[in-house]
C-alpha positions as CSV (number, residue, x, y, z in Angstrom):
1,M,146.3,178.1,119.3
2,K,145.9,179.1,123.0
3,I,146.6,177.1,126.1
4,N,143.6,176.9,128.5
5,F,144.5,176.4,132.2
6,I,140.9,176.3,133.3
7,D,140.6,172.6,132.4
8,T,143.3,171.6,134.7
9,D,142.8,170.5,138.3
10,L,141.6,173.5,140.4
11,E,143.8,172.8,143.3
12,Q,147.0,172.5,141.1
13,K,146.0,175.7,139.3
14,A,145.5,177.6,142.6
15,R,148.8,176.6,143.9
16,R,150.6,177.7,140.7
17,T,148.9,181.1,140.7
18,T,148.6,182.0,144.4
19,I,152.0,183.6,144.6
20,A,151.5,185.7,141.4
21,V,148.2,186.9,142.6
22,A,149.4,187.8,146.0
23,A,152.3,189.7,144.5
24,V,150.0,191.9,142.4
25,F,147.7,192.4,145.4
26,T,150.7,193.8,147.3
27,L,151.8,195.9,144.4
28,L,148.5,197.7,144.4
29,V,148.9,198.3,148.1
30,G,145.9,196.1,148.5
31,V,143.3,197.5,146.1
32,L,143.1,195.0,143.3
33,S,143.9,191.5,142.1
34,A,145.8,191.5,138.9
35,L,146.6,187.9,137.9
36,G,143.1,187.9,136.3
37,A,143.4,191.5,135.2
38,A,143.4,190.7,131.5
39,A,140.3,188.6,131.7
40,S,138.7,191.1,134.1
41,Y,139.4,193.9,131.6
42,R,137.7,192.0,128.8
43,S,134.8,191.1,131.0
44,A,134.3,194.7,132.0
45,T,134.4,196.0,128.5
46,D,132.4,193.3,126.6
47,G,130.1,191.9,129.3
48,S,131.3,188.3,129.1
49,D,132.0,186.0,132.0
50,F,135.3,186.4,133.8
51,F,136.3,182.7,133.8
52,S,135.4,182.3,130.1
53,N,138.1,184.9,129.4
54,A,140.6,183.6,132.0
55,G,141.6,180.6,130.0
56,S,142.8,182.7,127.1
57,I,145.0,185.0,129.1
58,F,148.1,183.1,128.4
59,S,148.9,182.9,124.7
60,L,151.8,181.2,123.0
61,S,153.4,184.5,122.6
62,D,153.3,184.9,126.4
63,I,155.0,181.6,126.9
64,K,157.6,182.4,124.3
65,R,158.4,185.6,126.2
66,L,158.6,183.7,129.4
67,V,161.2,181.3,127.9
68,W,163.2,183.4,125.5
69,G,162.8,186.9,127.0
70,Q,161.3,190.1,125.7
71,S,163.2,190.9,122.6
72,G,161.2,193.2,120.3
73,D,158.5,193.7,122.9
74,T,156.8,197.1,122.4
75,N,154.9,197.0,125.6
76,P,157.4,196.2,128.4
77,T,156.0,194.8,131.6
78,L,156.2,196.5,135.0
79,A,159.2,194.5,136.1
80,S,161.2,195.7,133.1
81,S,161.3,199.3,134.4
82,T,164.9,200.6,133.7
83,D,164.9,203.0,136.6
84,G,163.7,200.6,139.3
85,R,160.5,202.6,139.7
86,L,157.0,201.4,139.2
87,N,154.2,204.0,139.1
88,I,150.6,202.8,139.3
89,L,147.5,205.0,139.1
90,I,144.6,203.9,141.3
91,L,141.2,205.3,140.4
92,G,137.9,204.9,142.3
93,I,134.6,205.6,140.6
94,G,130.9,205.3,141.6
95,G,130.1,203.0,138.7
96,D,126.6,202.0,137.3
97,G,123.7,203.2,139.4
98,H,125.5,206.2,140.8
99,D,125.2,209.8,140.0
100,G,128.2,210.7,137.8
101,P,129.3,207.1,137.5
102,Q,132.6,207.8,135.8
103,L,133.7,210.7,138.0
104,T,136.8,209.7,140.1
105,D,136.1,209.8,143.8
106,T,139.6,208.5,144.5
107,I,142.9,209.4,142.7
108,I,146.1,207.9,144.1
109,L,149.5,207.6,142.5
110,A,151.2,204.6,144.1
111,S,155.0,204.4,143.5
112,L,157.3,201.5,144.3
113,D,161.0,201.8,144.6
114,Q,162.5,198.5,143.7
115,K,166.0,199.4,144.8
116,E,165.2,200.3,148.4
117,N,161.8,198.5,148.8
118,R,159.8,201.7,149.5
119,I,156.3,202.6,148.7
120,G,155.1,206.2,148.2
121,M,151.4,207.2,147.8
122,L,150.2,210.6,146.6
123,S,146.5,211.4,146.9
124,I,145.1,214.1,144.6
125,P,141.8,215.8,145.7
126,R,139.0,215.5,143.2
127,D,138.4,219.3,143.2
128,T,142.0,220.0,142.0
129,A,141.9,222.2,138.9
130,Y,143.0,220.3,135.8
131,P,144.3,222.8,133.1
132,L,142.7,222.5,129.7
133,G,144.8,225.2,128.1
134,N,143.9,228.8,127.1
135,G,143.2,229.6,130.7
136,Q,140.4,227.0,131.0
137,F,140.1,224.5,133.8
138,E,137.9,221.6,134.9
139,K,137.9,219.5,138.0
140,I,140.4,216.7,137.8
141,N,137.7,214.1,138.8
142,A,136.1,214.7,135.4
143,V,139.1,213.6,133.3
144,N,138.2,209.9,133.4
145,A,134.6,210.6,132.5
146,Y,135.5,212.5,129.4
147,A,138.1,209.9,128.5
148,E,135.7,207.1,128.9
149,K,133.1,208.9,126.8
150,E,135.7,209.6,124.1
151,H,137.1,206.0,124.1
152,P,134.7,203.6,125.8
153,G,136.5,200.8,127.6
154,E,139.8,202.7,127.5
155,G,139.1,205.6,129.8
156,A,141.4,204.5,132.6
157,R,144.5,204.3,130.4
158,D,143.7,207.6,128.7
159,T,143.3,209.1,132.1
160,A,146.7,207.7,133.2
161,D,148.3,209.2,130.1
162,A,146.8,212.6,130.9
163,F,147.9,212.5,134.5
164,S,151.4,211.4,133.4
165,K,151.8,214.6,131.3
166,L,150.4,216.8,134.1
167,L,152.6,215.3,136.9
168,G,155.7,214.9,134.7
169,V,156.2,211.2,135.7
170,R,155.8,207.9,133.8
171,I,152.6,206.0,134.8
172,D,153.3,202.3,134.1
173,R,149.9,200.9,134.8
174,V,146.4,202.0,135.9
175,F,143.6,200.3,137.9
176,R,140.1,201.6,138.1
177,V,137.5,200.0,140.4
178,D,133.9,201.1,141.2
179,F,132.2,201.3,144.6
180,K,130.4,197.9,144.2
181,G,133.7,196.1,143.4
182,F,135.4,197.8,146.4
183,E,132.6,196.8,148.8
184,D,132.3,193.2,147.6
185,F,136.1,192.8,147.5
186,I,136.4,193.7,151.2
187,D,133.5,191.3,152.1
188,A,135.2,188.6,150.1
189,L,138.3,189.2,152.2
190,G,136.3,188.7,155.4
191,G,136.5,192.3,156.4
192,I,139.5,194.5,157.2
193,D,141.0,195.9,160.4
194,V,141.2,199.7,160.4
195,N,142.7,202.0,163.0
196,V,140.4,205.0,162.9
197,E,142.5,208.0,163.8
198,H,139.6,210.4,164.8
199,S,136.1,209.9,165.9
200,F,133.5,211.6,163.8
201,T,129.9,211.8,162.8
202,D,128.5,212.5,159.3
203,S,124.8,213.4,159.2
204,S,124.8,214.0,155.4
205,F,125.9,210.7,154.0
206,P,124.1,209.8,150.8
207,T,121.9,206.8,150.8
208,D,120.6,206.9,147.2
209,D,122.9,207.6,144.3
210,D,120.7,206.3,141.5
211,G,119.1,209.7,140.8
212,A,115.7,208.8,142.2
213,D,116.3,210.8,145.3
214,P,119.6,212.6,145.3
215,Y,118.9,214.4,148.5
216,K,118.2,211.4,150.8
217,W,120.8,211.3,153.6
218,T,121.6,209.1,156.6
219,T,124.0,209.5,159.6
220,V,127.2,207.5,159.9
221,S,129.5,207.6,162.9
222,F,132.9,206.2,163.6
223,K,134.8,205.8,166.9
224,Q,138.5,206.2,167.3
225,G,140.5,203.1,167.5
226,E,141.1,199.7,165.9
227,Q,137.9,198.1,164.5
228,T,136.9,195.5,161.9
229,M,134.9,196.8,158.9
230,N,132.9,195.0,156.3
231,G,132.7,196.3,152.7
232,K,129.7,198.6,153.3
233,R,131.3,200.1,156.4
234,A,134.7,200.6,154.8
235,L,133.0,202.3,151.8
236,Q,131.2,204.7,154.2
237,Y,134.5,205.4,155.9
238,V,136.4,206.4,152.7
239,R,133.4,208.2,151.1
240,S,132.3,210.4,154.0
241,R,132.7,214.1,153.2
242,H,130.8,215.9,156.0
243,G,132.3,214.5,159.2
244,T,132.8,216.4,162.4
245,N,136.1,216.7,164.3
246,G,138.2,217.8,161.3
247,E,137.0,214.9,159.0
248,G,134.8,217.0,156.8
249,S,137.3,217.7,154.0
250,D,138.4,215.9,150.9
251,F,141.9,216.0,152.4
252,A,140.8,214.0,155.5
253,R,138.9,211.7,153.2
254,S,142.1,211.1,151.1
255,R,143.9,210.2,154.3
256,R,141.2,207.7,155.3
257,Q,141.4,206.1,151.8
258,Q,145.1,205.6,152.3
259,L,144.5,204.0,155.7
260,V,142.0,201.6,154.2
261,I,144.4,200.7,151.4
262,G,147.0,199.8,154.1
263,A,144.5,197.7,155.9
264,I,143.6,195.8,152.8
265,R,147.2,195.2,152.0
266,D,147.8,193.8,155.5
267,K,144.8,191.4,155.1
268,L,145.9,190.3,151.6
269,V,149.4,189.3,152.6
270,S,148.1,187.4,155.7
271,R,148.4,183.6,155.8
272,D,144.6,183.2,155.8
273,V,144.4,184.6,152.3
274,L,147.7,183.4,150.7
275,T,147.0,179.8,151.7
276,D,143.3,179.7,150.7
277,P,142.9,179.0,146.9
278,K,139.2,179.2,147.2
279,K,139.4,182.7,148.6
280,I,141.8,183.8,145.9
281,S,139.3,182.6,143.2
282,E,136.5,184.3,145.0
283,L,138.4,187.6,145.0
284,W,139.0,187.3,141.3
285,N,135.3,186.7,140.6
286,T,134.3,189.6,142.8
287,L,136.3,192.1,140.7
288,S,135.5,190.6,137.3
289,S,132.9,193.2,136.3
290,H,134.1,196.1,138.4
291,I,137.7,196.7,137.2
292,Q,139.3,198.3,134.2
293,T,143.1,197.9,134.0
294,D,146.0,197.4,131.5
295,V,147.9,194.9,133.7
296,T,148.3,191.6,132.0
297,A,148.9,188.1,133.3
298,W,152.4,188.4,132.0
299,D,152.9,191.3,134.4
300,A,151.7,189.2,137.3
301,L,154.1,186.3,136.6
302,K,157.1,188.7,136.2
303,L,156.2,190.5,139.4
304,A,155.7,187.4,141.6
305,P,159.2,187.1,142.9
306,L,159.7,190.9,143.0
307,V,156.7,192.4,144.8
308,L,156.5,190.0,147.7
309,N,159.5,192.0,149.0
310,Y,157.1,194.9,149.7
311,K,155.2,193.1,152.4
312,D,157.1,195.0,155.1
313,A,158.1,198.0,153.0
314,K,158.2,201.5,154.4
315,V,155.1,203.3,153.2
316,Q,155.2,207.1,152.9
317,T,151.9,208.9,152.2
318,H,151.2,212.3,150.9
319,V,147.9,214.1,150.5
320,L,147.7,217.4,148.6
321,T,146.0,220.0,150.9
322,D,145.3,223.7,151.2
323,A,146.9,223.9,154.7
324,A,149.5,226.6,155.4
325,D,152.3,224.1,154.5
326,G,150.2,222.4,151.8
327,E,150.6,222.6,148.0
328,L,147.1,223.9,147.1
329,I,145.0,227.0,147.5
330,P,141.2,227.2,147.1
331,A,139.6,229.5,144.5
332,N,136.2,230.2,142.9
333,V,136.2,229.7,139.1
334,D,132.9,230.9,137.7
335,G,131.0,229.7,140.7
336,A,132.8,226.4,141.0
337,F,135.1,225.5,143.9
338,M,138.5,224.4,142.7
339,L,141.9,223.8,144.2
340,F,144.9,225.3,142.4
341,P,148.6,224.6,143.0
342,K,150.4,227.3,144.9
343,K,153.1,227.1,142.2
344,P,151.3,227.7,139.0
345,D,153.7,225.6,137.0
346,W,152.9,222.5,139.2
347,S,156.6,222.2,140.1
348,E,156.0,221.5,143.8
349,I,153.4,218.8,143.1
350,R,155.6,217.4,140.3
351,A,158.5,217.2,142.7
352,L,156.3,215.1,145.1
353,A,155.2,212.8,142.3
354,A,158.8,212.4,141.2
355,D,159.9,211.5,144.8
356,P,157.0,210.5,147.0
357,F,159.2,208.3,149.3
358,Q,160.3,211.1,151.7
359,S,158.2,212.7,154.5
360,K,157.6,216.4,154.6
361,E,160.1,216.7,157.4
362,E,162.7,215.0,155.3
363,I,161.9,217.2,152.3
364,A,162.2,220.3,154.5
365,A,165.5,219.2,156.0
366,A,166.9,218.7,152.5
367,A,165.9,222.3,151.7
368,K,168.0,223.7,154.5
369,P,171.5,225.1,153.6
370,V,174.4,222.8,154.6
371,E,176.7,225.8,155.0
372,P,176.2,229.5,155.9
373,T,174.7,231.2,152.9
374,N,174.1,235.0,152.7
375,L,171.4,236.4,150.5
376,E,170.2,239.8,149.3
377,I,166.6,239.8,148.0
378,K,165.2,242.5,145.8
379,N,161.6,242.7,144.5
380,G,161.5,242.6,140.8
381,T,157.6,242.5,140.7
382,F,154.9,245.0,141.4
383,R,153.7,243.0,144.4
384,T,154.0,245.1,147.6
385,G,156.0,243.4,150.3
386,Y,156.9,240.5,148.1
387,A,160.7,240.6,149.0
388,A,159.9,240.6,152.7
389,Q,157.6,237.6,152.4
390,I,160.1,235.5,150.5
391,S,162.9,236.6,152.8
392,S,160.9,235.5,155.8
393,K,160.3,232.1,154.3
394,L,164.0,231.6,153.3
395,E,165.1,232.8,156.7
396,S,162.9,230.2,158.4
397,L,164.8,227.5,156.4
398,G,168.2,228.7,157.7
399,Y,169.4,231.2,155.1
400,N,171.0,234.5,156.2
401,I,169.2,237.5,154.8
402,N,171.6,240.4,154.5
403,A,169.1,242.9,153.1
404,T,165.9,243.3,151.1
405,G,164.7,246.0,148.8
406,N,163.3,246.9,145.4
407,A,165.1,246.0,142.2
408,T,166.1,248.7,139.7
409,K,163.7,247.2,137.1
410,R,160.3,245.8,137.9
411,G,157.9,243.4,136.1
412,F,160.0,240.3,136.1
413,E,158.2,237.1,135.3
414,K,161.1,234.8,136.1
415,T,163.2,235.1,139.3
416,I,166.9,235.5,138.7
417,I,169.7,234.4,141.1
418,Y,173.0,236.1,140.6
419,D,175.9,233.9,141.7
420,L,178.5,236.1,143.5
421,T,180.5,233.1,144.8
422,G,182.2,232.3,141.5
423,G,180.6,228.8,141.6
424,K,181.8,227.9,145.1
425,K,178.4,227.0,146.5
426,Q,176.8,224.9,143.9
427,E,174.7,222.8,146.2
428,E,173.0,225.8,147.8
429,L,172.6,227.4,144.4
430,A,170.8,224.3,143.1
431,K,168.4,224.3,146.1
432,L,167.5,228.0,145.8
433,Q,167.0,227.6,142.0
434,K,164.6,224.8,142.6
435,M,162.7,226.5,145.4
436,L,162.3,229.8,143.6
437,S,161.8,228.4,140.1
438,A,164.6,230.7,139.1
439,D,167.2,231.2,136.4
440,V,170.8,231.6,137.3
441,S,173.3,234.2,136.1
442,S,176.9,235.1,136.7
443,P,177.0,238.9,136.4
444,I,179.9,241.4,136.4
445,V,180.7,242.5,139.9
446,E,182.6,245.6,140.7
447,G,182.8,246.2,144.5
448,K,179.2,246.6,145.6
449,T,177.9,247.0,142.2
450,V,176.3,244.2,140.2
451,K,175.8,244.6,136.5
452,P,173.3,242.0,135.2
453,D,173.5,243.6,131.8
454,A,174.7,246.8,130.1
455,Q,171.6,248.8,130.9
456,T,171.0,247.5,134.5
457,T,172.9,248.1,137.7
458,E,172.1,246.7,141.2
459,T,173.8,247.9,144.3
460,L,174.7,245.4,147.0
461,Y,174.1,246.4,150.6
462,V,176.6,244.0,152.0
463,S,179.8,242.8,150.4
464,S,179.6,239.3,151.9
465,T,176.5,238.4,150.0
466,D,176.7,235.0,148.2
467,F,173.6,235.3,146.0
468,L,171.6,238.3,144.9
469,I,168.1,237.3,144.2
470,V,165.8,239.5,142.0
471,L,162.3,238.2,142.4
472,G,159.9,237.5,139.6
473,D,156.4,236.0,139.6
474,S,157.8,232.5,139.2
475,S,158.7,232.3,142.9
476,L,155.2,233.1,144.0
477,G,154.5,229.4,145.0
478,L,156.9,229.6,147.8
479,I,154.4,231.7,149.8
480,N,150.6,231.4,150.1
481,T,149.4,234.2,147.8
482,Y,148.5,232.5,144.5
483,A,144.8,232.3,143.6
484,V,142.7,232.3,140.5
485,T,139.3,233.9,140.8
486,S,137.9,233.3,137.3
487,N,138.7,231.9,133.9
488,P,140.4,234.5,131.7
């Protein structure tokens, strides 16, 4: 037996559900509506009508959970997160009628901190190299396409699970929407107000993605400043890849996507939307055949009193880039352009995914020593000038570099930090260990002689040194020298 809410009075139903829907809209930072997500998911996968599914969203088991709690629940809702953190993967695809319909044009990890009412967004460029193992890579935008081919109708969740392993964070829910759904959704909202940061012109914007004429282009232009965009205009703004004035990169495009998400969020939580049941229903219907998600109506009900707190939340955005202070570096892999992490173990990117709520300035400030710290740095690799490069970076952060040189032994894969303070500077040691991806050792010290082991001796140049650092390849990500030229 299932309870069907469709047969009740429309106005009463709309009043009951408006808050829940608005909460989920805000949770997604304005991309999707999730009260009807369960019905939308079924519609997208089996082709049935959205409203014919909506009536069966709430089952008796859902009502029992609402009344008696979630004992024995093997699929906890978003609101039950034990660490107060909600991680939601947002994917944008071309969809039917487009070249490469399942390739992800947009990849954003949105994180909500329930304890401090903060939102963090991390955008991942579609050319980022996704490791397949055995030295093989593919562009990260293809992960969803392969997942959807392997498990039709479940590609979004499989993609979220793959990204969860890669980024080292739990991904609670996933939402995937296609271009048509995005465009129609904004039109249903009545347009959005976007503050365009830079004027630009793109003379190579595609006008035909159905394969009939893949080389047909048009010109789109945007002027700096606040402006109202309809769905078509907003889609052009977030898709443009060949703009002038610094807007021709995927990094700039990711930034524009985040701006549009913010504009959608602002429109969704406005009084005009929240008090208009007809508009809420129209938004549901708009997305019915353009969304794939694992959010349930139960999630929406549980989130209603929680997520409305995020209306005025601080939003911190991050876009992975190949800039001097960025996390990526470009490379050519068998003729294909890809972006690789500067730190091959993904530790820098994983750190951003684990804590996206701080700005780069705040992160840099946290890396600075809180007390004077003296370092000696020795090159334990065969890379010429490596010690000087790392020393320069650490010195710019505020560390005192007593001396640099070559280690007695070479060929280290892992950097080693020798603690000469007797454990007196644990905070600084932890920072250095994280930055350098290093192991820590407490060696035997005799005057200016350090004995890491029975066969090795390192001579200190200055007796006041706090930490002796013998560099290995693991610290390479601290400077901009990592690149992969081809598949092994």
